[in-house]
N, C-alpha and C positions, 0 to 999 in steps of 0.2 A: 765349390759349395756350384748351386746350381738354380734356372727355375725351368719348373717341367711344365708343357704345353699338352693338352690333350684335347684332338682337334678327331672328328665324329667319322672322319673315313683315310684310310691312306693317300689316298689321290691329294688331301686337302693338306694331309702331313706332309708328304713333300714336299708341296708348295711352299708352308710353313717353313720348314727345314730350309729351303734352298734362298731364302730370303733373311732367315736368323743366322743364315751359314752353319749347321749343323751339318754337317756332310759324313760323319764318321756312322758306319752300322752301327747298332747294339741289337739285343732280344726285342724285339718287338719296338723299334724306337728308331732313331734318330738325332746323332750328339755332335754335337761343335755348338763355337761364339757362344758357353755361359749357356746354353738350352739343352734340353730333354727333350727332343718330339717325340709322340706316343698317338697313338690311332685308336677309338672304341669297337670299331667295326659298325659301326648303327650299334643296336642295344644289348649291352652287354649284363644287364639285367634286369627284372620285373619283375612283377609279383606275385605271390606265391599261388597252386592250385589250390582250388578248396581242398582238395585232398592232402596236403601240405599244410594247410592249419590244421588238422582236426582229423584223424581217419577215418571216422566216421562216415565222411565224406566223398571214401571211396566209391561208395555204392551210392546212387542217384533216388533218393526217396523223396517223396512229399512234405515226409512228416518233419524232416529237417530244415524246412523251408522257410521263410529269410532264411541265408545265409549274411548276417550283418558281423562281419569281423568288432571286433573293440578297434584293432589296430590294422592295419594294411600295410603285412611284412614283403618284402622282397626277396630275393633270389637273384644270383647266380644263373643265368643259360648255361649248360652243358654244352654245349656245341660252340661255345664261344670264351669259356673256364679258362682256359690257357692265356687269352689276353688278357683279362680281364685282374690276370694272377700277375701279369706283366706291370700291370696301371697299377694294380693294388702295392706293388714293392717298389714299383719309383715314387707317388706319393709318400710310403712311412720312412722311406731311404733318407735316413740323416743329414744326403749332399743336396738333398730337396729342402731349398730355404720357401719355395712357394709355389703357387700356383695357376695357371693360367689357362681357364675353361673359352676355347678354341670350338666347341660341336656351333651348330648351325643357329645361327641370328635367330631363334625362334624359338615357340614353346614346347616343341618337341626334343629341339635341340637340346634348351637346358634340361629337362626332364632327364635327357641319357645321361648329360653330368654329372645332376645330382643323386641322382641312385648308385650310382658309383662311388663318389664322392666318401657319399655317405656309408655302402656297404663295406669299404674298407674303412671303411671306422680312422676317414685323416681330420685333423684338426690343421693343419695348418691352410695360412689363408692363401685365399684365389682372388684373384681380378681376371675379369670376363672382358677378352676382344671381341666385340661386334661391328662386323662390319657387312657391307652387299655387293660389295665385288671380290673379286680372287687375282688382280692382279696385283704386282708383286707392291706398286704404289698406294693399292688399298691396304694393303696387308703392313708394310712400313707405319704406313698412317694410324692402323687400328692400335700395331703395337706402340706407339707412342701416345695414342689419346687409350688404355686401357683404362676402367672404372671398376670400383669393387663389389666382389659378387654381391652383397647386398640388395644393391641396388637392382637388381633383378629378383628380390626376393617374392615379388609379388605375383613375377612372371611364374614363379614355379609355382608358387602356390596354386593358382590357375590349371597347371600344365598337371598338379599332384590333383585335383579336383577330376579333372577332366578322365585322368586313367580310373581312378577309384570310382567315378562313377560307371564309366565303359564297363570296370569287374563288375562290379555290382547291381547291375544291369542287366548285363549280356549273361554272368551266371543264377544267375535267381531267375530271369525270365526264360533263358535257352531248358534247365532244367525244367522249370514248372511244365510248358506246355511239348515237351519233347514227352513226358513221362504222360501227362492228358489224353497224347492221339499216339503214343509209338511212334512216332518218326523225327528223326534229327530235327529238328525245328532249330535255327539261331535266330536269338529275338535281341535285338541290340538298342542302343540309344542314340542314334541316327541313323544306322540302317534300317528300322523299321517305318521311320515316315518317310526315310527317301524311296523305299520302296511302295507306299501307300500314293505316292502322287502316279508313281508306275500302273497304282491296283487302277488308280481313280480311273486316267485315260484310257487304257482299255476297257473298262466296263462303258465307258462313255461311249466310245467306236464299237463296242457290243452292240449297245441297244441303238447303235442309230440305223436310222431307219431315211434312208435314200430319198429327196424330194427332186420328181423331173416336172422340171420349167422351161421354161423359152426366150430367148433375146432376139431382135432381129439387129439385123448388123447393114449400115447404110453405105454408101462407093460414093464419093464427091469427088472423086477421081485426085487433087492433091492431096485428100485426108478422106477418115472414115466419120462415122458417130453414127451411135447406139441409142437404139429407140429408145425416149423415157415416157413413165405418163405422167398426165396431170399431176396426181400427188411426187411426181418424181423417181417412179419404182422403174429397173429394169428387167423385171421380171414378167415374164408374162405366164397368164395359165395353162391354156389350150394352144395344142399345134395351128386349129383352123384358124385361131384371131390373129396369131405370131404371121401365118402365112398370110392371112386379109392383108394386114399390114405391109405385108412386104411387097403384093403384089400391086396396091394402090400408088406404093413412092416409087417402085422402077418407072424409071425416063422422065420424072415429074421433075418441074424446076422449082424450086423454093428458095426461099432468102436468111439470113441471117437475122435473127431477135435477139441476139447475147452473146455480148465477143467480151470479156470479163479478164483485165490482166492486171493480175496481184504482185506485188511484190515481193520476193521470201527469201530468206539469209540460212544458212545453216554453219552453223561453225565448226572449228576442229572438233574434231577428237579428244576425249581427254587421253591422256597415257594408260598403258596397259598396268593392271593387276592380274593375278594367275588368270583367275578367273575368267574375266575378260579373253586374256589369250585363246586360255582354251574356247571356249566360247567360237570364238571368231576364227580359230586354225580346224575348228570341226566343219567349220559353215565351208567355211576356205581350202581348205587344205584335205578334209575326211579322215585329218587325225581325231583319235579319241584323245579321252580326255586325261588317262593314264599314258600315253604315248608323249602330246603335248608338255606334260609335265616332266618325261625322262629326255626329251630331248633338250628343255628349257637345264634341266640341272645337268645335261654335259656342257652347252651352250656355256655353261656359267661355271661349271667346276674345272672341266679339261680345258675347253675352250678359252677361258675368260673375252668372251667376246660381249654379254650380258649382265646385268648385275642381278644381284639373289631374285632368282625366280621365284619364289613364294611368299609371296608380299598379298597381304587386300587394299594396299593402297595405289590412285590413281596421280597420287602429286610428288614433289623435287620441293626439295627446300630451296628455300632462297639465294644459300651460299654453294649453290650448286652448278649458279648460271655458264662460269666458266670450263667445270667438266662438260656443260652438254654441249659450249662453243667447241671444245674440242671432238667430241666423240661426231659432231658431224660434219668438221673438218677432214673427221680420218675415211668418210666416204671415198669407195673407189667403186672403177669397174661399174654396173647397172644401180650402182646406188651416188655416185657423184654427183653426175645431178640435182636429183630431187635435195641432197646436203648442202649442196651451193647454195640451192636456190629457198632455203632456208635463211643461211645465216643470209643472203642476199635479204632478206625481207626483217635478220636482225633477232636474236634471240631476247625476247622483251617479257622481263617479272610479270606476266601476266598471269592472276589468279586462278587462272582456271588452266597452267601448268604450277604455277610457284605458288604453294602455300603452307606455311609450317604447319598452319592450324591442325592440316588434314592429313597430316602423314601419322602411322602409327609407326610399328617397331621400323618400318622399310619404308622407303619411298618407292614411288612408282618401279617399274622393269624399263631401262631403255641399253642400252649400246653404251660398251664401256672405253670406246675408244681405240681401242685395238682394229689393226687393220684386218678387215678378213677374205678377202678379193685373192688371197693367192695360198689360204688356208684349203688344206686337204679335210675339207665338209661332206661329211654325206647329203646326198640331195635332200633326204627331209634337213637334216638340221639347217642346213643353208634356207630352205624355205623360211623357216619360222626367223632363222635370224634377222632376214627380208623382211619381216612385218613387223620386229621388232624397231628395227632403222625407219622403214620408213613412219611407222609413227611418233617416233620424236620428228622427223621432218614432216610431217603435215602441221602437229600444231603450231609450229609460227609460221606457217603459207597464212592469208587470209583467208575470211569468210569463202563461201561457196556461194553466190548468187544468182538468182534465176527468176523471171518473170514465170509466173502459174497463169495457165491459158485455161480458156472457160467455153466452150462457142457454143450454140445452141441454134441449130437448123431449123426451122420450120419446113413442110414439104406440104402446103392442103393442110389440114387441121393435124400431122402429127408433126412430134416433137425429135431430135436427135442429139447428141447429147455427144461433143467430142474435147476432148482434153490434151492437155500436151503441157512442155515448158521453152522456154525459151533464158537460155545461161546469158549473162551477161555480168560473170566474172568468176573463171572456172576455178576459182582460190585453191583451196586443199585438196579438191579433187584430181588435182591434177599427178598429184600424189601418187593416186590409184584407179589412171584415164583406163585402163587393157578393165580392168576390174566392172569402172561403170556402164564401160562402150557391152560388155557380155549382159549386166545386169539392163541396160537398154532393146535391147534388143531380144529379151525372152521376154516384156514387158511390154500387154497390147496395148495398154488405155497409154502410155506416155510415147506421143509419139509427136514428130516435126509439124506444125500446123503454120499455114502459108499465113499472111497478113489479110485480116479480116476482118471487114468493121459491119455493123449494124446496118443492114437492107442490101448486100453485098446481095446477088440473085446466084445460086447456085443450084446445079442440073445434078437430079440422082442418079448415075449411070446404074447404079443395080441395087437390089438388096435381097434378104436372106434373110430365111427364119434358122435358129438352128435349134437344137434339141440338147439341156443338161441337164445335171442331174445337180444336191446340195451336195457338197463333201463334208464327212464325217472330219472328227479334230484329227490332228498329223499323233502319231507314234512320237513319241518322244525320241530325242537323239543326243547323244551326248551335248552338243550345245544348249537344249530348249529343261533339258532337265537340271545342268546346272546353274542356268535362268533360274527354275523355279528354285531350287536347295537354295541359291542366293538371297533370295526376296520366300523365305518360307513365308513371312509375315501374313503375306498378301494373300494363300490363302482361309484365312480364318473370315468364315463368314461374319462374325460380328463386326459394325460399322465402327463404330468406337473402343474396341479389340485391337484391330488391325489396323486402324491409324497409329494406334499405339505400339504395336508391335512391328512396325513396320522397316526397321531396320535388321530383326529377327531372321538368318538365316541356321540353314542346316550343314555341320559342319564347318572348314574354316578353307581356304584356295589349299592348302596344302593337305587336304583327306578327302576332299571328294572326289577325287581318281577314283582313292582308294577304294571309298563308299559302295562307289558301282561295278570296283572289278568285284569286292565284295561279294554286292547283292549275285553276280553272274557265277560268282563261284558256290553258292552255297542252291546255287538254281532252284533259287527266284526269279532271277529274269534270263533273260537268251538275248546276245543280238543277232537281229536282223535284214543282215545287208546294213546299212547305217546306222537303222533304231534298235534303240532298245524296247524290249516286249515283256511284259509282265508273265512268268511262266503259271500254269493251272495252282505249279505249288505256292509259289509266290501268290494270290489271289486267294487262295486256300487259309493262307496264313493271317493276312489284315480281315477276314473273314471270323475270324477265331480271336484277334487278340483286342483289346478297347480303344474306345479312340486315345485314350492317357500315353498310350505306347507309341497310337501309330499316326498320331495327328501333328501336325508343325511346331503350333503354337506351344505344346510342352516341350521342343527340344530347342524352338525357338527362345522360349525364356530363357534356360541352363546355357545356351553359347550368349545369349545377354550377358549373366551372371558371372558366368568365367573370364568372359570378354570385361567388365566390371572389376572382379579377382583380381584382373592381371593391370587394372591402373590404379590398384590400390588403395580401390572404396572394399568397405567392407561387405559383409557376404557371403566367406567362408563357410561360416555354422548354418546359418539359412539353408544352403544348397543342401551340404551334406543332410542337414533335417530331412528335408524334400526329394532327394533321390535315396532317401531309406526311407520312405513315406509308398514310393512309388513302387519300391521293390518290394516292400511285404503287400499293398493291394494287388501286384498283376500274379505269384504264388497263391492268395485266393483268389484271385478271379479264375486263373488257371482250375483249378478245382469243379467250377461252376462254366465252364465255359461254355461255347453250344456246339453239337456236333457237328464237326465239319469234317465231307470227306476223302482225307487224305490217301494217297495212294498205298499203301503199304509197301509195296516190293519199288518203289520209283526211286530210278538210277540215276545220275548225271552222265551225262557222255548221251550224243548223238545216236537218233533212231533206238536208244533203248540197248545199247549195247551191253551185252552180260559182263559181268565182275569178271577182272582176270584171279584167277589166285596163284601166285609167283609159289605156293611150295614151303616158303619158310615160317616154321612158327613166330610167333606176334613174343617180342621180349619181354613184354612189356606189364601181361595176364598173363602167358606163358599157354593158358589155352584155346585161344582163336592161330585165325593163320594171317600172314600179311594177302592182302588185297590190293589190284590197283582201277582208279577209274583214271578218267580223263586227268584229269587234277593234281592226282596223288596217289601217296600208299598208307594203308590203315588198316586198323583191323577188324575183323569179320563182326568181333563182338562187342561191335561201337553200340551197339544197343543194350548191350549188359554191361555199360558203362566205360567200357576198356577206353583209354587220351590217348592212344597211341596215332597220331599221323603226323607223315612228311611227307607237305608237299613236292612237287619238284621242282617248285621256279623256288627253294627255301636257299639256295646260296647265289640267285641269278644277284638278286641286290647286293651282296655282297662280292660282288665278282668271279661268282665260282659257276661253277656249269650247273645245265638242268640237267636232273636225276631221269635217270630210263631205269625200269627193269634190274637191265644186265648191271647197269653199276650200282643200283644200291646191294644186289645180292654180291659184289665182291666186296663194297665195302660193310657187310654183315661178316664176309669170308675172314676181312685183311683187315678190318678195325680202322688203318692208313689208307689213304690209298693217293698218291701224288701224280700228281701230272703237270703237263707247262706252265696254269695259271697259278698253281698252288698247293696244297692238300688236304687232302674230305679229310675228317676226322668223324668214327662212328662211333657209337656205344651206346649199348641200352638203349635203345629205339630213341636216340638225340644223333643229329648230327650236326656237321662243323665247320667251318672252311679257314685254310689261311692262307692269303693271297700270296703270292710270290713277289718280292720285290727286285725291281726292275733295275 
């Protein structure tokens, strides 16, 4: 007899198997020590397509909408069906007396396992492994404290509600608006309100009319000052007025009329959750949200240097103080100084770091204590690891303290203001000294001011007028869009409702990067340098759909409801009723939606690149041909309802290669294609990958 352990990925399964002593290889599993360890390769089971529920849905027709199944049925994903069969057989084997769910410790991980368990028709008892680190110690401790699967039923209910809602809204709205406009339009519960934020910003920029104004900058030798009017305005309307001010004060002697020194304190920052890490990595390192998540996932799974990254918590539990001390003591190389500095100040149980009441499913992202300086990390992995490591050190440093200085120098009847700061205690900013120096040099207003007192005589050596223009709002980048998604409630105009919805968000830390990439994938958004810019197609979609699906308010309410369901609070029936009502409303609205000028021939890709026909008959409908664009392969009869689609990166997430036209053609011809990393399986329009076990 043995216990079956089901992990989410082969790499995680190998780590667990090593700790449990399961060293012998079996078909799709590792065996030993009283355990059989297998893996799901991500999603093996998914919700059925509409046409699989009823064949009449194979053709897209407005009269069939809304599609509201009485029961949301699941199916085995064909491209990974071989591994599902392995798990099903292991689950139902007589020798298996119990099962451990070891998928990722979060909402999606719970859904992946439960779908498999239910599809396999298994009735055996299940325990849940819930860990936040992939170190051997954490895995052992996790197996020592397994909990009944039933403790996570509420989390599964939330996950199932999320999946069902996305299916119902996505399937119905996408079909309804595609039929209305004759252009394939993807509409989603989370992606559409996220797109609306980008469209709103684009329209603000397009409508912006720059205004010219002038400022006067005076040089007092040891410091600079900017002219301010009697009402405190720095902007001057006319060039003549600005040049007159500069001319009359140049070479004249004035005096200091105001010298204010105010003590300021900046407390250390909070620890990282995923969204904050993605925002700061975008600002400091230029990483996209997707790249940050992928890099953090490698640091967690492969290198075991950081804790579980897909967290929305910025706090630790009180019992983690010892782990924190060991992690700081493990810092080496360039990080050793800040680690020892933090230990010198002491790992204090401050509520800004340790607060059990503010924990969610996982604690904040911190280093595990494994030494990193001699590990074979890529440059990007090392940079991101150091961000996490520096943050853990910084939270135990003292406050940053400085005197904010404001000096007004009057020359004749004209006032010039100078601002600066004098640091009295560097505190936690010592951890970020190089970054602070770059920021200080880039700031014109933050200057070193000499000791000045009211009445001090000062000569204006020179002054000059400068022409400037008001600037439009900045385009969103990953960092700013993630911030907007995290605080979607701030977008609501009604003040009372905005306060009520202040904690609402679009998506979760684990899904926001994928939402951004999905908007790019379907042609609603493009990257322009570091910026995210809504395309004409994206703008037109928001013009076509009603506020009920484009407003962050609606989705923010849903996300809050899903969180409440996950916490075991009631509301599942109400949530599902609301989703069904919205789907019905959207399909009705599409029939009378405004005329919007979508480009009927719009194609994804750069420079209007033409579609490439591969000369292969579509294996699904048999009437179209397989065509290629920049993102994947699809049927030329997609407007007629053919659903054949294979993304070029479909296998990358499970360790396989990116698909090329040559490789896809080979797969169609040979069905199974073996390479150094594993075997690609192709069957009637479906593609899968079985990684090689090294």
